[in-house]
Structure formats: structure tokens, C-alpha cells
C-alpha positions in Angstrom: 38.1 193.7 38.5 38.5 196.2 35.7 37.4 199.6 36.3 37.5 202.7 33.6 38.6 206.0 34.0 40.1 208.1 31.8 42.8 210.8 32.3 40.9 214.2 31.8 43.8 216.1 31.4 45.8 215.5 28.2 49.4 215.2 29.4 51.8 212.5 28.4 51.1 209.1 30.0 53.9 206.8 31.0 53.7 203.5 29.3 53.9 200.1 31.2 52.6 198.5 34.2 53.2 199.3 37.8 53.6 196.1 39.7 53.1 195.9 43.6 52.3 193.4 46.6 53.4 190.5 44.6 52.5 187.7 47.6 51.5 184.1 47.9 48.2 182.5 48.8 49.3 183.0 52.7 50.5 186.7 52.1 54.0 186.1 52.0 55.8 188.3 49.7 57.4 186.8 46.7 60.9 187.4 45.1 60.7 188.7 41.7 62.6 190.8 38.8 61.2 192.8 36.1 63.5 192.8 33.0 62.2 194.6 29.7 58.5 193.6 29.4 59.2 190.4 31.4 58.7 189.6 34.9 60.3 186.4 36.7 58.5 185.0 39.8 60.7 183.1 42.0 58.9 180.4 43.8 59.7 179.4 47.3 60.2 175.6 46.5 60.3 173.9 42.9 56.6 172.6 41.6 56.6 169.1 40.9 54.6 167.6 38.4 50.9 168.0 38.9 51.6 170.4 41.6 50.2 173.9 41.6 50.9 177.3 43.0 48.7 180.5 43.9 49.8 184.0 44.1 48.4 187.4 43.6 49.7 190.9 42.4 48.2 194.5 42.2 48.9 196.3 38.8 48.1 199.5 37.1 48.8 200.9 33.9 47.6 204.4 32.2 45.3 203.8 29.1 46.9 205.7 26.1 45.4 207.5 23.3 45.6 205.0 20.2 45.9 207.5 17.8 48.8 209.3 19.4 50.7 206.1 19.7 49.5 203.8 17.4 48.9 201.0 19.8 47.0 198.0 19.5 44.4 199.1 22.4 43.7 202.3 24.1 40.9 205.2 23.8 39.7 207.3 21.2 38.4 210.6 21.9 35.5 212.7 20.1 35.7 216.3 21.6 33.0 217.6 18.9 30.3 215.1 20.3 27.2 217.2 21.7 28.0 216.3 25.4 30.2 218.5 27.2 33.8 217.3 27.5 33.0 215.1 24.4 33.1 211.1 24.5 35.4 208.4 24.3 35.6 204.9 22.9 37.6 202.3 25.1 39.5 199.3 23.5 41.2 197.4 26.2 43.5 194.6 25.3 46.9 193.5 26.8 45.6 195.1 29.8 46.8 192.8 32.5 50.1 191.0 33.0 49.8 187.5 31.3 51.6 184.2 32.5 54.3 183.3 29.8 54.2 180.3 27.8 55.5 176.7 28.7 56.0 174.2 26.1 57.5 170.6 25.7 59.6 171.9 23.2 61.2 174.8 24.4 60.2 175.2 28.4 59.8 178.7 29.3 59.0 181.1 25.9 61.1 184.2 26.8 60.7 186.3 23.7 59.4 189.7 24.7 56.6 191.7 22.8 58.1 194.2 20.7 55.5 194.8 18.5 55.4 192.5 15.7 55.3 189.0 17.1 51.7 189.5 18.9 51.1 186.2 20.7 52.6 183.2 22.6 49.8 182.6 25.4 48.7 179.5 27.3 44.7 178.9 27.8 43.0 179.6 30.9 39.7 180.4 32.5 38.5 184.1 33.1 36.1 185.7 35.6 36.1 189.3 35.0 34.1 192.4 36.6 34.1 195.5 34.6 32.8 198.6 36.1 31.9 201.3 33.5 29.8 204.6 33.3 26.0 203.5 33.8 25.3 204.6 30.1 28.3 202.7 28.6 27.5 199.5 26.7 30.5 196.6 27.1 31.5 194.4 24.6 33.9 191.6 25.8 35.6 188.1 25.6 33.4 185.8 27.2 29.6 185.1 27.9 27.9 187.7 29.9 26.9 186.3 33.6 24.4 189.1 34.8 22.3 190.5 32.2 19.5 191.2 34.4 21.7 193.9 36.1 23.7 195.1 32.8 20.9 195.3 30.3 17.4 196.6 30.1 14.3 194.1 29.8 14.1 195.7 26.3 17.5 194.9 25.3 17.3 191.3 26.5 14.0 190.8 24.5 15.9 192.1 21.5 18.7 189.9 22.2 16.2 186.9 22.3 14.4 188.0 19.0 18.2 188.4 17.3 18.9 184.6 17.6 16.8 183.5 14.8 16.2 186.9 12.9 17.2 186.9 9.0 19.1 190.4 9.5 20.9 191.8 12.6 18.7 192.9 15.1 19.4 196.2 17.1 20.1 195.9 20.7 21.0 199.4 21.3 19.6 201.5 18.2 21.0 204.6 16.6 18.8 206.9 18.8 19.4 205.4 21.8 23.3 205.7 21.1 22.8 209.3 20.3 21.0 209.8 23.5 23.9 207.9 25.5 26.2 210.5 23.7 24.4 213.7 24.9 23.1 212.8 28.5 25.6 212.5 31.2 25.8 210.4 34.5 27.5 209.7 37.8 26.2 206.4 38.4 28.4 203.1 37.4 27.5 199.4 36.5 29.4 196.4 36.9 29.4 193.8 33.7 30.3 190.2 34.5 31.8 187.9 32.0 33.2 184.4 32.2 35.2 182.9 29.4 36.7 179.4 29.6 39.5 177.7 27.9 40.8 181.0 25.9 44.0 182.2 25.8 43.8 185.9 26.2 40.9 188.3 27.3 39.9 191.9 25.7 37.0 194.1 25.9 35.6 197.6 24.6 33.4 200.4 26.3 31.9 203.5 24.8 28.6 205.2 25.4 28.6 205.7 22.0 28.0 202.3 20.8 25.0 201.1 18.8 24.9 197.3 19.4 23.3 194.9 17.2 23.3 190.9 16.7 22.0 187.9 14.8 22.2 184.5 15.8 24.6 182.1 13.7 23.3 178.4 14.0 25.8 175.6 13.6 24.3 172.1 13.1 25.1 169.1 15.1 27.6 171.0 17.1 28.5 171.5 20.6 28.0 175.2 20.4 24.7 175.2 18.2 24.2 178.9 18.9 26.6 181.7 18.5 25.7 185.1 19.0 27.4 187.4 16.1 27.3 191.0 17.3 28.7 194.5 16.4 29.3 197.7 18.4 29.7 200.8 16.8 29.2 204.7 16.8 27.4 206.9 14.3 30.7 207.2 12.5 30.4 203.6 11.5 27.1 204.6 9.7 25.6 202.4 7.1 28.8 200.4 6.3 28.5 198.9 9.8 24.8 198.5 9.8 25.0 196.6 6.4 28.1 194.6 6.6 29.7 194.1 10.0 27.5 191.2 11.6 26.9 189.7 8.3 30.5 189.6 7.5 31.2 187.8 10.9 28.7 185.2 10.2 30.3 184.5 6.8 33.7 184.2 8.3 32.5 181.6 10.7 30.6 180.0 7.9 33.7 179.4 5.6 36.3 178.9 8.3 34.2 176.3 10.1 33.8 174.3 6.6 37.8 174.3 6.5 38.5 173.8 10.0 36.1 173.2 13.0 33.0 174.5 14.3 33.3 177.9 16.1 33.4 176.9 19.6 32.7 180.1 21.7 29.1 181.6 22.3 29.8 185.1 20.8 31.8 186.4 18.0 32.0 190.3 18.1 33.3 193.0 15.9 33.9 196.5 17.6 34.6 199.8 15.6 37.4 201.8 17.3 40.6 203.4 16.7 42.6 200.3 16.0 42.8 199.2 12.3 42.4 195.7 13.1 43.1 193.4 16.1 42.0 189.9 17.2 41.2 188.5 20.5 39.1 185.3 21.6 35.4 186.2 20.7 36.2 189.9 20.2 38.0 192.0 17.3 38.6 195.6 17.0 38.2 196.9 13.4 38.6 200.5 12.4 36.8 201.3 8.9 34.5 204.6 9.0 32.1 206.5 6.9 32.7 210.1 5.7 31.0 213.0 7.2 29.2 215.5 5.2 28.1 219.3 6.2 24.5 218.3 5.4 24.6 215.6 8.0 24.9 212.5 5.9 27.3 209.7 5.9 28.8 208.0 2.7 31.7 205.8 2.3 34.0 205.0 -0.7 34.4 201.4 -2.2 37.8 201.3 -0.5 36.3 201.6 3.0 33.7 198.9 2.2 36.6 196.5 1.0 38.5 197.3 4.1 35.7 196.4 6.4 34.9 193.0 4.9 38.5 192.3 4.6 39.5 193.4 7.9 36.3 191.7 9.9 36.8 188.4 8.0 40.6 188.1 8.8 40.1 189.3 12.3 37.3 186.8 13.0 39.3 184.2 11.6 42.0 184.7 14.0 39.8 183.0 16.6 40.6 179.7 14.9 44.4 180.8 14.1 45.9 181.1 16.6 43.3 181.6 19.4 42.2 178.0 19.2 45.1 176.4 16.9 47.6 177.9 19.6 51.0 178.6 17.6 53.5 180.9 18.8 53.1 184.0 16.6 56.4 185.3 18.2 58.7 182.9 16.6 56.4 181.8 13.6 54.3 184.8 12.5 52.8 182.9 9.2 51.6 180.0 11.3 48.5 182.2 12.2 48.9 185.1 9.8 49.6 183.2 6.8 47.3 180.5 7.5 44.4 182.9 8.3 45.1 184.9 5.2 45.0 181.9 3.2 41.3 181.2 4.6 40.4 185.2 4.5 41.3 184.8 0.7 38.7 182.1 0.4 35.9 183.6 2.4 36.3 186.9 0.7 36.5 185.3 -3.0 33.3 183.5 -1.7 31.8 187.0 -0.8 32.7 188.7 -3.8 35.4 187.7 -6.2 35.8 191.0 -7.9 37.4 192.5 -4.7 41.1 192.0 -5.0 42.1 189.9 -1.7 45.6 189.8 -2.3 46.1 186.1 -2.2 46.8 185.3 -5.7 50.1 184.4 -7.0 50.5 187.7 -8.8 50.3 189.2 -5.5 53.6 188.1 -4.1 55.9 188.4 -7.3 57.1 191.6 -6.5 58.2 190.6 -3.0 59.8 187.4 -4.0 62.0 188.7 -6.7 63.1 191.8 -4.0 66.2 192.2 -2.5 64.3 192.6 1.1 63.1 188.9 1.4 63.9 186.7 4.0 62.8 183.1 4.4 59.1 182.7 5.7 60.6 180.6 8.6 62.4 183.9 10.1 61.5 184.9 13.3 58.9 187.8 13.3 60.9 190.7 14.7 63.8 190.0 11.9 61.3 190.2 9.0 62.1 193.1 6.9 58.7 193.1 5.6 56.3 191.7 7.7 53.1 191.7 5.1 54.4 189.9 2.1 56.4 187.6 4.3 54.1 186.4 6.8 50.6 187.2 5.3 50.8 187.1 1.5 53.6 184.6 0.5 52.4 181.8 3.0 48.8 182.2 1.5 49.7 182.2 -1.9 51.9 179.1 -1.4 48.5 177.3 0.2 46.4 178.1 -2.6 49.1 176.9 -5.2 49.4 173.7 -3.1 45.5 173.5 -3.1 44.9 174.4 -6.6 47.8 173.3 -8.8 49.6 170.7 -6.7 47.5 168.7 -4.6 44.0 169.6 -5.7 41.2 170.5 -3.4 40.1 167.0 -2.3 43.4 166.1 -0.8 44.4 169.4 0.3 41.1 170.3 2.3 41.1 166.9 4.0 44.4 167.6 5.0 44.2 171.0 6.3 41.0 169.9 8.2 43.0 167.3 9.9 45.5 169.7 10.8 42.8 172.1 12.5 41.0 169.5 14.3 44.4 167.7 15.4 45.9 170.7 16.9 42.9 172.4 18.6 43.8 173.8 21.8 47.5 172.5 21.4 50.6 174.2 20.5 51.9 173.3 17.0 55.1 174.0 15.3 55.7 174.3 11.7 56.9 170.7 11.6 53.5 169.5 12.9 51.8 171.4 10.1 54.2 170.3 7.6 54.0 166.7 8.9 50.2 166.4 9.1 49.8 167.8 5.6 51.9 165.1 4.1 50.4 162.4 6.2 46.6 163.4 5.6 47.2 163.9 1.9 49.6 160.7 1.5 51.8 162.9 -0.6 55.6 164.0 0.2 55.9 167.4 0.0 59.2 168.2 1.3 60.4 169.9 -1.8 57.5 172.3 -1.5 57.9 173.3 2.0 61.9 173.7 1.6 61.4 176.2 -1.4 58.3 178.0 -0.1 59.1 178.4 3.7 62.9 177.9 4.1 64.7 179.8 1.0 64.4 183.3 -0.6 64.2 181.5 -4.0 61.4 182.6 -6.5 59.6 180.9 -9.3 60.9 181.9 -12.9 60.7 178.8 -15.2 61.9 179.6 -18.9 61.2 177.8 -21.9 64.4 178.0 -23.7 64.1 176.1 -27.1 61.9 173.9 -28.8 63.2 171.1 -31.1 61.0 169.3 -33.7 62.2 165.7 -34.0 61.4 163.1 -36.8 61.8 159.4 -36.4 64.4 158.1 -39.0 63.1 155.4 -41.1 66.4 154.0 -41.9 65.0 153.3 -45.4 67.9 155.3 -47.2 65.2 155.8 -50.3 62.8 157.6 -47.5 65.3 159.4 -45.3 67.5 160.6 -48.1 64.9 162.1 -49.9 63.6 164.1 -46.5 67.2 165.3 -46.0 67.5 166.7 -49.3 64.3 168.6 -48.5 65.6 170.0 -45.7 68.8 171.0 -47.3 66.5 172.9 -50.0 64.9 174.7 -47.3 68.0 176.3 -45.9 69.7 179.5 -47.5 72.2 178.9 -49.9 76.1 180.1 -49.8 76.3 184.0 -50.1 79.5 183.6 -52.1 77.5 180.9 -54.6 74.9 183.3 -55.2 77.2 186.3 -55.8 78.9 184.4 -58.4 75.9 183.5 -60.1 74.8 187.0 -60.4 78.0 188.1 -62.0 77.4 185.3 -64.5 80.6 183.3 -63.3 80.6 179.9 -65.1 81.3 176.7 -63.3 84.2 174.2 -64.4 81.4 171.2 -64.2 79.4 172.9 -66.3 81.7 174.2 -68.8 83.2 170.4 -69.1 80.2 168.4 -69.2 81.9 165.7 -71.3 84.1 165.0 -68.2 81.8 163.6 -65.3 81.1 160.4 -63.1 78.3 159.1 -61.2 78.8 161.8 -58.2 78.6 164.8 -60.9 75.1 163.4 -62.1 73.9 162.8 -58.4 74.0 164.6 -55.1 75.1 163.3 -52.0 71.3 162.4 -50.9 71.2 160.0 -53.5 70.7 156.3 -52.1 73.2 153.5 -53.2 72.5 149.5 -53.2 75.3 149.5 -50.2 72.6 151.8 -47.9 69.7 149.6 -49.3 71.5 146.2 -48.6 72.3 147.3 -45.0 68.6 148.6 -44.4 67.5 145.0 -45.3 69.8 143.5 -42.9 68.9 145.5 -40.2 65.3 144.4 -40.5 66.3 140.6 -40.9 68.0 140.8 -37.7 65.2 142.2 -35.4 63.0 139.9 -33.7 59.4 139.9 -34.9 58.2 141.8 -31.6 61.0 144.5 -32.5 60.3 144.5 -36.3 56.5 145.2 -35.6 57.2 147.8 -33.2 59.6 149.4 -35.5 57.6 149.4 -38.5 54.3 150.7 -36.3 56.6 153.7 -35.2 57.4 154.3 -38.8 54.1 153.9 -40.1 52.5 156.2 -37.7 55.2 158.9 -38.4 54.4 161.1 -35.3 55.6 164.5 -34.2 58.6 164.3 -31.8 58.9 167.6 -29.7 61.8 168.0 -27.1 61.5 171.3 -24.8 64.1 172.8 -22.9 63.6 174.3 -19.7 65.6 176.5 -16.9 64.8 176.9 -13.6 66.1 180.8 -13.3 64.6 181.5 -9.8 65.6 178.5 -8.3 62.1 177.5 -6.5 61.2 174.1 -7.9 57.6 174.1 -9.2 55.5 172.1 -11.6 55.7 173.1 -15.0 52.3 173.8 -16.6 52.3 174.2 -20.4 49.7 175.0 -23.1 50.6 173.6 -26.2 49.2 175.6 -29.1 48.8 173.7 -32.6 48.6 174.6 -36.1 45.0 173.6 -36.5 44.1 175.9 -33.8 43.8 173.7 -30.7 45.5 173.9 -27.2 46.4 171.3 -25.1 47.4 171.5 -21.5 50.1 169.6 -20.0 51.0 169.2 -16.1 54.4 168.1 -15.4 55.0 167.2 -11.8 57.8 169.1 -9.8 59.8 166.0 -9.6 61.1 166.5 -13.1 63.6 168.7 -11.6 64.9 166.2 -8.8 68.0 165.0 -10.6 68.7 168.3 -12.1 67.3 171.3 -10.4 68.7 173.9 -12.8 67.6 172.6 -16.2 65.6 169.9 -17.7 64.1 168.7 -21.0 60.8 167.0 -21.8 59.9 165.1 -24.9 56.1 165.8 -26.1 54.9 163.6 -28.7 51.8 164.3 -30.8 49.6 162.6 -34.1 51.0 163.8 -37.4 48.2 166.2 -38.0 49.2 168.0 -34.5 52.2 170.4 -35.3 53.1 172.4 -32.9 53.3 176.2 -33.4 54.0 177.6 -29.8 54.4 176.9 -26.2 53.6 179.0 -23.2 54.6 178.1 -19.6 52.0 179.0 -16.6 49.3 180.5 -19.0 46.8 180.9 -16.2 49.3 182.2 -13.6 48.8 179.8 -11.1 52.7 179.6 -9.8 53.7 183.0 -8.9 56.1 183.1 -11.8 57.9 186.5 -11.9 58.8 186.9 -15.4 56.3 186.2 -18.2 58.9 187.4 -21.1 60.6 183.8 -20.9 57.4 181.7 -20.6 56.8 181.7 -24.5 58.4 180.1 -27.3 58.5 181.4 -29.9 59.3 184.7 -27.7 56.6 187.1 -28.1 57.2 190.8 -28.8 56.9 193.0 -25.5 54.5 195.9 -25.7 55.8 199.3 -24.8 54.3 202.6 -24.5 55.4 206.1 -26.0 53.9 209.0 -23.8 54.4 212.5 -25.5 54.7 215.4 -22.7 53.9 218.9 -24.7 55.2 221.8 -22.5 54.0 224.9 -23.2 56.7 226.6 -21.9 59.4 226.6 -24.5 62.1 228.0 -22.3 61.8 224.9 -20.1 61.9 222.7 -23.1 65.1 223.9 -24.5 66.2 223.7 -20.7 65.3 220.1 -20.3 65.0 218.9 -24.1 64.3 215.0 -22.8 61.2 215.7 -21.4 59.6 216.4 -24.7 59.2 213.0 -25.9 59.9 210.1 -23.4 59.4 206.5 -24.0 58.4 204.4 -21.1 59.2 200.6 -21.0 55.8 199.1 -19.8 56.0 196.8 -17.1 56.2 193.3 -18.0 55.6 191.7 -14.8 52.3 191.5 -13.5 51.2 193.7 -11.0 49.7 193.0 -7.7 46.4 194.9 -6.7 46.5 197.2 -4.0 45.7 195.9 -0.9 44.8 198.1 2.1 46.8 197.0 5.2 44.2 195.2 7.7 46.2 195.4 10.9 49.8 196.5 12.7 
């Protein structure tokens, strides 16, 4: 039984649980010890496999003002509401002692909740009674068991209508919510919710809540109808009316396509003081509208983007880790990274103009920084959690899908992982192994580079050599070399002697000469011709035919030299630009680095009319290459800016002459779009 009371005096509240009356099923006291945020319960006798043990305890804790302590749950007070004393929104999570996890690979999971690594929990069944003031509306994990007592007949009728509605239907309208805000009551009401096979339970309550709902239909599913619902105060305004419930459904549509059908009866978005937080069937999301003196409410584009992003992201957590039950305290990326990858897909399928923060460019600044740690680092030891646990793994999976495996192989493998590990406890090795098994591709090199190292992607094209096949015919090859030599600049010594009019001995004494004076060293002789004919006679017919064919085709041979500056092994994607205006894209698999991870060469053969003029690495910015300056050959001129600052205060100019004209180098790195933090 959970009973909602708020401390009416704004004194400092102590944080944490008060535990008492820890007893077994027969009422016998049990030994226990509390250490930090964990409690060890000592059983009278050891449990054998298949046995169970029942116990009970009493606990209490103070509900904190969320805005004061930046907690993941708490209350938000609205002192300016019409009702005397104001009103509150309560978001209740992590509100009861939960059993620690026990796995076959670690036994008891003893990492405490320190604020970053949120969850490592077991599945269970919940039957919860929540007693609140009579005019409160409650949103909760689970399915409401007593609608006849908790809801009015009109509200029940509206819920039924919402099941097949095209747009969300108000269960509690704006006017009704305002009436609840204004009117007081001394009565209370109990709401009963049940939830099966969930690993946590959260709820929200307020008299300020509007409530809308819309049915989400899943064809051929064990859960054919999911009620998508949103609860929000007037401060949510049109932003929430238009987009909250619709984005809940959009998230389920996309995630289910990549994983499995949403298995719960409800999916809820609640507006409150928490910026973004997830629990089974219910999410807490913070964006609001702005109030104006004329009573109107508007919202900037940033808040719209924030709402769409946070709702999709937090609803997505129902899949990872609420169902695919990874251990976020050890491997944050297994739920945040996988979820960010999918929320990026859902976001771009909503509106690709919105920067969702999962493109390769969004991670390059972090990957070349000195605060980077491997993605596999334990959550509380990560220096920059957002880039490390959200962005980098999401970008890695995008590259794996779009550039390395392709969508068909990746999507099949990712769905296989999701279905295989539903309601189970996967580790990173299980994810890596499943992706390789289902795709049929060895990806050890990829996991090693992206998840276990702090290397970054920086592939440089260092040089391009143009080769031409020697015919070995001296009359042909010597003529070519004479032309090549003529194209080179001559000796500066010789040029200046000629300018000064100096005469050469050979020019002054032409009566003394021989064969070598009359011919240059590129003149073929019978000796070279005889050697060439003998070589042709020594070839067998097949070799001779192949040789003569190669000479006749006279193709262009280019050798491209690459260096792996960043250390992270990746495929080499090339655009080859030719003199005739055509461009060809070449994809060189990452295996080219397998024997020489720092430097490699690649030969490109083109037809005689396809003369190469330039080469570009990663032309479409697919691989998160951090430095584009070395991606082109020949090198490009790097643009810069000159900004002239004119000061009116001449005295200040004299004191600081460097302020008059300042030249700033433009950033050659590709900047990631600014992205609002969704949670934490």
C-alpha cells in the first residue's frame, strides 16, 4: 500500500529509507545489515535450488522536492495555482526497497546505485494499492484493476472510445483538470494496479493532470491493443496535446519493427519535474511551454525537439533494458547506446531535419578528446557519460548497419538479439556473439576498436602514384622516357650558362663526335631490340597472349598509399574523380588492414580514358573520420575566416592593438549539432 502525503513544511528532509520490522513468514525477526545503499538479509538456513523464502519489512522515506536535489523522482510544487497552498505533481520511482539481482555469471550484483548506472534488477509481479486525494489522477506501471472505483463512468466511456480513435481522446479534459486544481477535497481514493513480469514499478499522481489516450494496435500480437496515454498539467499546453501520445505510438511502431511487439497493456508519458526517466510502461518527461502575460502559452522549436526526442527515447527503454534485461550499472551502453541507436532511427523517421545526435559527425569531438575512456568502462567511472554511453555506441551501430553489414544483414541480426534475450540477462559478449552468428560476419575487429579502445577514425590518403606498364619494347619505352624527361625542369646551372651565352665544348668542336654525341641515352639499339625479341620467344603461348593483351590495353595503374592515423580500423571508402568529369565510389573492406594496421597500399586500375585527377576518403562522412584535411589527394586549400573588429575607443585600440584585426582559423573538423540532454 502506497499512501501519498506531502510535507507541508519546507524543511530539509533526510534522504534514504527507514527500515524496520524485518521478519519472516512466521513473524520471527531476521538478521540484517545495511551498508551504504544496500541491505544484506541473513536467512536462518540456506536455500536449496527450487526453494523459496518469504519475509516482510516496513519502510518509510521522505519525498523530496525534485527541483531542489535533481533527483530521478520526487514532487514539484506550484505555489501560484489558484488553490490555497498551491498544487503538486508527484513522480514516484525508486520508492521501495528492491531485491538485488542474482545472475549465473556474477552471483549477487553488489554495485550500488550511485546516480549513473541506474538499473540492475530482477523481474517480478506487482499488486499495488495507491491511496491519494480523491481529485488526483494516477498514472502507473501496470493495468488498473478497479476502474469502477477509480474512474467516473464518463472517463471509462472516453477510454473505450480512445481505443480506436484517430487522434488522442481526452479522458480528463483541460477544463476538468483546472477545476481539480481549484477545488479542494478531504476525501481519498485507492487505485489498484497489477503488473506481471516487470523489473520495476513507478507511478505519478496529481490533481493538475489532463489525461489523453489513443489505442495502438499490434497485428497478430499477444498484446493486440496497447493504450498509449499522456498525463500533463496546463503547463504542458499544446505541445503535449499535439505530440506526446503520438510520439509514444511512433516509438512503439519503430522499435517493434526492429525488436519485438510491445508486450505491455499501456505505454505512458507523464510531464513532471524529471527531465527524462524510464520505468516499465511509464516514462517521466520534462519539456514545457512558456507562459505569457495574456494567458497564452507557446513553445520554442527547441522544446518541441526536446519533447519528441525524450518521449521516443524513454519509451524505447521499455525494450532496453526493461525487457532485454541488461545490467546498466556495469555496461551503461547496453541499454543507453542501443536505445539511442533506435531512437535515432525513430527520430529520423519522424523528421530528418531534427538533429538527433546519432550521426558519425556527432561523436568525432569526443573520440579525439583526452577525456575518452573505452565504451566498456563501468558506468560510474566514465568521464563523459553522454558521448560514451549514448552517442558513441549509437554511432558505431549506425556505421555497422549502413556501411559495414548493410541493412538486411544488420536488421535481421539485431532482431535476433532482441528476441533471443527478451526477459533474460545478456552481457556484451551475448550481444557481440548474436550479431555475428545471425549476420554470418566476423566482427571481432569492429567490437575491439569501437568498444574496447579509445582509438579514433582518421584515415589519411598520403600519396597517389600513377604507374604505366612497360612494354619492354625499347623503341616504345625509350620514347616514353624521353618525353617524361623533357617534362622535368632542366638544370639551373645549364640554364644560367646559356643565358650568359657560354658555349659548350661539343658545340665548338663538332668535327670530333661519335654515336653518343649524335643521340641521347633514350635511343634504342639493336642490343635492346634483340633482348626484347628473345624475351617474347621464351614465353609460352598463354603468357605471351596475356602480355600482349596488357600492352595493347595500356591501362592506367594507380597505387594509393593510406595511413591509419587514428588507430581505429575501418573500411576505406573512396571517391575517385576523373578528368572526364566522372566519379566512381570504391569500398575497400576493413580487412585490408589485417597485416599492416598502420599503413597500407591499394592498386586501382582504370581504362586508358579514365585519368585520375583526385581522390577523397569518406566523401559522405560515414565513418566518423575526425580529420577531413588529410582525406583528399591532392590536398585541398583549407578555408579560413578574417574578422575585422573596429573599436570606437581609440585609446583601447592603443592599449590592445591585437584587437583591431584578428584572424581566426575556421574549424576544419565537422561539428556535431547541439543536442539537448535527455536525461540524467
